[in-house]
C-alpha positions as CSV (number, residue, x, y, z in Angstrom):
1,M,47.4,0.1,-36.0
2,L,48.0,3.0,-33.0
3,D,46.8,6.2,-33.7
4,R,49.6,8.4,-32.7
5,Q,47.8,11.2,-33.1
6,R,45.4,10.7,-30.6
7,P,46.6,12.1,-26.8
8,L,46.0,9.0,-24.3
9,P,43.4,9.6,-21.4
10,A,44.6,10.7,-18.7
11,A,44.8,8.7,-15.6
12,R,42.0,9.3,-13.3
13,P,42.7,9.3,-9.9
14,R,42.2,6.6,-7.6
15,H,40.3,7.2,-4.5
16,P,41.7,5.0,-1.4
17,G,38.1,3.2,-0.9
18,L,37.3,2.6,-4.6
19,A,40.6,0.9,-4.2
20,L,40.0,-1.5,-1.4
21,A,36.4,-2.2,-2.9
22,E,38.0,-3.4,-6.1
23,W,40.1,-5.7,-4.2
24,R,38.1,-7.2,-1.9
25,N,35.5,-8.1,-5.5
26,R,38.5,-9.8,-6.6
27,L,38.9,-11.9,-3.5
28,I,35.2,-12.8,-2.9
29,A,35.3,-13.9,-6.9
30,S,38.5,-16.0,-6.4
31,P,37.3,-19.8,-6.1
32,R,40.3,-20.2,-4.1
33,F,39.4,-17.7,-1.5
34,Q,35.6,-19.0,-1.7
35,A,36.6,-22.8,-1.3
36,L,38.8,-21.4,2.1
37,A,36.2,-19.4,3.3
38,Q,34.1,-22.5,3.0
39,R,36.2,-24.5,4.6
40,L,37.1,-22.4,7.7
41,L,33.9,-22.2,10.2
42,P,33.5,-18.0,10.4
43,G,33.8,-18.1,6.7
44,R,31.7,-21.0,6.4
45,W,28.9,-19.0,8.6
46,I,29.5,-16.0,6.4
47,A,29.4,-17.7,2.9
48,R,26.1,-19.3,3.9
49,A,24.7,-15.9,5.2
50,H,25.8,-14.4,2.0
51,A,24.3,-17.8,-0.2
52,R,21.0,-16.9,1.3
53,R,20.8,-13.6,0.9
54,L,22.0,-14.5,-2.7
55,F,19.0,-16.9,-3.1
56,D,16.7,-14.3,-1.9
57,L,17.1,-12.1,-4.4
58,T,16.7,-14.2,-7.4
59,A,13.4,-16.1,-5.1
60,G,12.3,-13.4,-4.0
61,F,9.1,-13.0,-6.6
62,V,8.5,-16.8,-6.4
63,Y,8.1,-15.8,-2.7
64,S,5.7,-12.9,-2.9
65,Q,3.4,-14.9,-5.4
66,I,3.4,-17.3,-3.0
67,T,2.2,-14.6,-0.2
68,A,-0.3,-12.6,-3.1
69,A,-2.2,-16.8,-3.9
70,L,-2.9,-16.9,0.0
71,V,-4.5,-13.3,-0.2
72,E,-6.6,-13.7,-3.3
73,S,-8.0,-17.4,-3.2
74,G,-8.7,-16.3,0.5
75,L,-6.9,-19.3,2.8
76,L,-4.9,-16.3,4.9
77,R,-8.6,-15.1,6.0
78,A,-9.9,-18.5,6.3
79,L,-7.0,-20.1,8.3
80,A,-7.0,-16.8,10.8
81,A,-10.9,-17.6,11.3
82,A,-9.8,-21.8,11.9
83,P,-7.7,-24.0,11.6
84,L,-7.9,-26.1,8.3
85,S,-7.4,-29.2,7.3
86,E,-6.0,-30.2,4.0
87,D,-9.0,-30.9,2.1
88,E,-11.2,-27.6,3.9
89,A,-8.3,-25.6,2.9
90,A,-9.0,-26.6,-0.9
91,H,-12.3,-25.9,-0.6
92,A,-11.7,-22.3,1.4
93,A,-9.1,-22.1,-1.7
94,R,-11.2,-23.5,-4.3
95,L,-7.7,-25.7,-5.4
96,T,-7.3,-29.5,-6.0
97,P,-5.6,-30.6,-2.4
98,A,-2.4,-31.4,-4.3
99,A,-2.4,-27.4,-5.3
100,T,-3.1,-26.5,-1.8
101,R,-0.7,-28.6,0.1
102,T,2.2,-27.6,-2.9
103,L,0.9,-23.6,-1.8
104,L,0.1,-24.3,2.1
105,L,4.2,-26.0,2.4
106,A,5.6,-22.8,0.3
107,A,3.9,-20.7,3.0
108,A,4.7,-22.3,6.1
109,S,8.9,-22.5,4.6
110,L,8.4,-18.4,4.8
111,G,6.5,-18.6,8.2
112,I,3.5,-17.5,6.7
113,T,1.7,-20.5,7.7
114,Q,1.7,-23.6,10.1
115,R,1.1,-27.3,10.6
116,V,-0.2,-28.7,14.3
117,S,-1.5,-31.9,14.5
118,G,-2.7,-32.2,10.8
119,H,-4.0,-29.2,10.6
120,W,-3.1,-26.2,9.0
121,I,-3.0,-22.2,10.9
122,L,-1.5,-19.1,10.2
123,G,2.4,-19.0,10.8
124,V,3.5,-16.3,13.1
125,R,4.5,-13.9,10.0
126,G,0.8,-14.6,8.7
127,A,-0.6,-13.3,11.9
128,A,1.8,-10.3,11.3
129,L,0.7,-9.9,7.8
130,L,-3.0,-9.5,9.0
131,A,-2.1,-7.5,12.2
132,T,-0.5,-5.0,9.9
133,P,-3.3,-2.5,8.3
134,G,-3.4,-2.4,4.5
135,L,-0.7,-4.8,3.6
136,E,-3.0,-7.0,2.1
137,A,-4.5,-4.1,0.1
138,M,-0.8,-3.5,-0.5
139,I,-0.7,-7.3,-2.2
140,R,-3.3,-7.1,-4.2
141,H,-2.0,-3.9,-5.9
142,H,1.2,-5.5,-6.3
143,R,-0.6,-7.1,-9.2
144,L,-0.3,-3.8,-11.0
145,L,3.5,-2.9,-10.3
146,Y,4.5,-6.7,-11.2
147,A,2.7,-6.3,-14.8
148,D,5.3,-3.2,-15.4
149,L,8.6,-4.7,-14.2
150,A,8.0,-7.7,-16.0
151,D,10.5,-5.7,-18.1
152,P,12.1,-3.7,-16.3
153,L,14.1,-2.5,-18.7
154,A,11.0,-1.3,-20.8
155,M,10.0,0.3,-17.9
156,L,13.1,2.1,-17.0
157,R,13.4,2.9,-20.3
158,R,9.8,4.1,-19.7
159,S,9.1,2.6,-23.3
160,G,5.0,3.5,-23.1
161,R,2.6,3.7,-20.4
162,G,1.9,1.0,-17.7
163,A,-0.6,-0.1,-15.7
164,L,0.7,2.1,-12.2
165,A,1.2,5.3,-14.2
166,R,-2.1,4.7,-16.2
167,L,-3.6,4.7,-12.7
168,W,-1.7,7.4,-11.6
169,D,-3.0,10.0,-14.4
170,Y,-6.3,8.4,-14.2
171,A,-6.3,8.4,-17.4
172,P,-8.4,6.7,-19.5
173,G,-8.3,2.8,-20.0
174,S,-7.4,2.6,-16.3
175,Q,-9.6,0.0,-15.6
176,P,-12.0,0.2,-12.7
177,A,-11.2,-3.0,-10.6
178,D,-7.5,-1.4,-11.0
179,A,-8.5,2.2,-9.5
180,A,-10.6,0.8,-6.9
181,T,-7.9,-1.6,-5.8
182,Y,-5.4,1.9,-5.6
183,S,-8.0,3.8,-3.5
184,E,-8.3,0.8,-0.9
185,L,-4.9,0.8,-0.5
186,M,-4.8,4.1,-0.4
187,A,-7.2,4.7,2.1
188,A,-5.9,1.4,4.2
189,T,-2.5,2.1,4.7
190,Q,-3.2,5.9,5.6
191,P,-3.9,5.2,9.1
192,M,0.0,3.5,9.7
193,V,1.6,6.5,8.1
194,A,-0.6,9.6,10.0
195,A,0.4,7.2,13.4
196,Q,4.4,7.7,12.1
197,A,3.2,11.4,12.3
198,L,1.3,11.6,15.7
199,A,3.5,9.8,17.4
200,A,6.6,12.4,15.9
201,Y,5.7,15.2,16.1
202,P,3.3,17.7,18.7
203,F,0.7,19.0,16.7
204,A,-1.2,20.2,19.5
205,Q,1.1,23.5,19.5
206,H,-0.1,24.6,16.3
207,H,-3.1,26.9,15.4
208,R,-4.1,26.0,11.9
209,L,-3.1,22.9,9.9
210,L,-3.3,22.7,6.5
211,D,-2.6,19.1,4.5
212,I,-1.3,19.9,0.8
213,G,-2.1,17.0,-1.0
214,G,-4.1,15.4,1.2
215,G,-7.0,13.9,-1.0
216,S,-10.1,12.4,1.2
217,G,-8.6,14.4,4.3
218,A,-8.0,11.1,5.9
219,F,-4.9,12.2,7.3
220,L,-6.9,15.4,9.3
221,R,-9.3,13.4,10.9
222,A,-6.4,11.5,12.5
223,A,-4.8,14.3,13.2
224,A,-8.0,16.2,14.8
225,E,-8.3,13.5,17.0
226,H,-4.7,13.6,18.4
227,A,-5.4,17.6,18.5
228,P,-8.7,19.0,18.4
229,N,-8.6,22.1,18.4
230,L,-7.1,22.5,15.3
231,E,-8.4,24.8,12.9
232,L,-8.0,22.2,9.8
233,G,-7.7,23.0,5.9
234,L,-7.8,20.6,2.6
235,F,-5.7,21.4,-0.6
236,D,-5.9,19.2,-3.3
237,R,-6.9,19.4,-7.0
238,P,-10.3,20.0,-8.0
239,E,-11.6,16.9,-10.0
240,V,-9.9,15.1,-6.6
241,L,-12.3,17.4,-4.0
242,A,-15.5,16.5,-6.3
243,A,-14.4,12.9,-6.6
244,T,-14.3,12.7,-2.2
245,A,-17.0,13.8,0.4
246,A,-16.4,16.7,2.2
247,S,-15.5,16.2,6.2
248,P,-16.9,18.6,9.0
249,G,-15.0,21.0,9.9
250,I,-12.4,20.9,7.5
251,T,-12.3,23.5,4.9
252,R,-11.3,22.4,1.5
253,H,-9.4,24.5,-0.9
254,G,-9.1,23.5,-5.0
255,G,-6.2,23.9,-6.9
256,D,-3.0,22.9,-8.0
257,F,0.1,22.9,-5.8
258,R,2.4,22.7,-8.3
259,S,1.4,26.3,-10.2
260,D,-1.1,28.2,-8.1
261,P,-0.6,29.8,-4.4
262,L,-1.5,28.1,-1.4
263,P,-4.0,29.7,0.9
264,G,-2.8,31.7,3.8
265,G,-2.8,31.9,7.2
266,Y,-1.7,28.6,8.0
267,D,1.0,27.5,10.9
268,L,1.6,24.2,9.8
269,H,1.6,22.8,6.3
270,T,1.7,18.5,6.2
271,L,2.9,16.9,2.9
272,V,2.2,13.7,3.8
273,R,3.6,10.7,0.8
274,V,3.4,13.4,-1.8
275,L,6.9,15.0,-2.3
276,H,8.1,11.4,-3.1
277,D,5.3,11.2,-5.8
278,H,6.7,14.3,-7.8
279,D,10.0,14.7,-10.0
280,D,12.8,17.4,-8.2
281,E,11.2,20.5,-10.3
282,A,7.6,19.7,-9.5
283,A,8.8,18.8,-5.9
284,L,10.6,22.1,-5.6
285,A,7.8,24.3,-6.2
286,I,5.9,22.5,-4.1
287,L,8.3,23.5,-1.3
288,K,8.2,27.0,-2.5
289,A,4.4,27.4,-2.4
290,S,4.1,26.3,1.2
291,R,6.9,28.5,2.6
292,A,5.7,31.2,0.8
293,A,2.3,30.6,2.2
294,L,3.2,29.9,5.9
295,A,2.4,32.1,8.8
296,P,5.7,33.6,10.2
297,G,7.3,31.0,12.7
298,G,5.4,28.6,10.4
299,R,6.5,25.0,9.7
300,L,5.7,22.5,7.0
301,L,6.0,18.7,8.0
302,I,6.8,16.0,5.3
303,V,6.0,12.6,6.0
304,E,7.4,9.4,4.0
305,P,9.3,6.5,3.4
306,M,12.8,8.4,2.6
307,A,16.1,6.6,1.1
308,A,19.0,5.7,3.0
309,L,21.6,3.8,1.0
310,G,23.3,1.0,2.3
311,S,21.3,0.2,4.8
312,A,17.2,0.0,4.2
313,P,16.5,-1.3,0.9
314,E,13.2,0.0,1.2
315,G,13.7,3.1,-0.5
316,H,15.9,2.9,-3.1
317,A,15.1,-0.8,-4.3
318,Y,11.4,-0.8,-3.6
319,F,9.8,2.8,-3.8
320,G,12.7,3.3,-6.8
321,M,11.1,1.2,-9.0
322,Y,7.3,1.4,-7.9
323,L,7.8,5.5,-8.5
324,A,9.7,4.5,-12.0
325,A,7.0,2.4,-12.9
326,M,4.3,5.4,-11.9
327,Q,7.0,7.6,-14.0
328,S,6.6,10.2,-11.5
329,G,9.3,11.3,-8.7
330,R,11.4,9.5,-6.7
331,P,13.1,8.3,-3.4
332,R,14.8,10.8,-1.4
333,E,17.2,10.8,0.9
334,P,16.2,13.2,4.1
335,G,19.7,15.1,3.1
336,E,18.6,15.9,-0.6
337,I,15.3,17.3,1.1
338,T,17.0,19.2,3.3
339,T,19.1,20.9,0.6
340,M,15.7,21.1,-1.4
341,L,13.9,23.1,1.2
342,Q,17.0,24.9,1.9
343,A,16.8,26.8,-2.0
344,A,12.9,27.0,-1.1
345,G,14.3,29.5,1.8
346,F,12.7,27.7,5.0
347,A,16.1,28.8,7.1
348,R,16.6,25.1,9.1
349,V,15.5,21.7,9.1
350,Q,14.4,19.2,11.7
351,R,14.4,15.8,11.6
352,K,11.8,13.7,14.1
353,A,11.9,9.6,15.1
354,T,9.4,7.6,14.2
355,P,9.0,4.5,15.5
356,L,8.6,2.4,11.7
357,P,10.9,4.4,9.5
358,L,10.2,1.8,6.9
359,V,6.8,3.1,7.2
360,A,7.1,6.9,7.3
361,S,10.0,9.1,8.2
362,C,9.5,13.0,9.5
363,L,11.2,16.0,8.7
364,V,10.4,19.8,10.1
365,A,11.0,23.1,7.9
366,F,11.4,26.2,9.9
367,T,10.5,29.4,8.0
């Protein structure tokens, strides 16, 4: 029976864009519309394109595992060294000939391998994979991410600490092989990330550079090659510094950048793949610490993959789920970071174009 004492909910105002999107979705879901679209030539092209994208959404994990099998079996490297018959490929991969044929044909459908005159070689994407620094290490490292994503809802609910979260905290229980793979990934991908920053920003105009959370100092060494007159400083946790060898020409400062003051006297700070690893409160604390320590006229350069809703999926889709598995941080859009920088006391923010935004984007904050 209707409760006459309870007031009816107020009608929600209808935004024109929302109404249009709902109409579009009802139209697309209509069997009559789908049948008509498949009969007409332009609609048929669009329908096939959408069908392909939908299939890729469901099969993407299989594709990634095909690539992982090629990498982990050593077959990718073996094909790069010389053309192989199927028997030779089976020997290199330590698989039966039938299993090897299945793997090679699957990889060929993805453009990773190619059959020419009865022999197997790398396809265009396979050659590009090997030519991309850090990609093999990332594929190996994904075994941990996929273990967490086996139950994505449990991961999002943070039901316990998964493989990536334990690795991030350097906690007991992390496997040495996993930690070594993660270190390999960071070292292997750092040159690619550093290249984005060095192409986008004129480091030589500064005198003293402090890299915050810079780990082993790989980014500072790359910056030194680009701008040899820079005085270099590295700030990171004492246990991180103790685990890495000192580099000549780099002054090391120990501390926790979320709570400890940063050393003064530097006119350029860098945060390279650091900010997105931290939740908002900790990220804002890092930005405030940088603003407080920068010399007058100094700048902060943020270098990391950034999100962009509605365009590139790597931001919110890949890094969003990766950092959710890490249980720390989130990908942010440039506008969100700009708002945080302004809240931290920076006067203005400028975006710098990078050659490969998929790898990293750059924001410069001015004091």
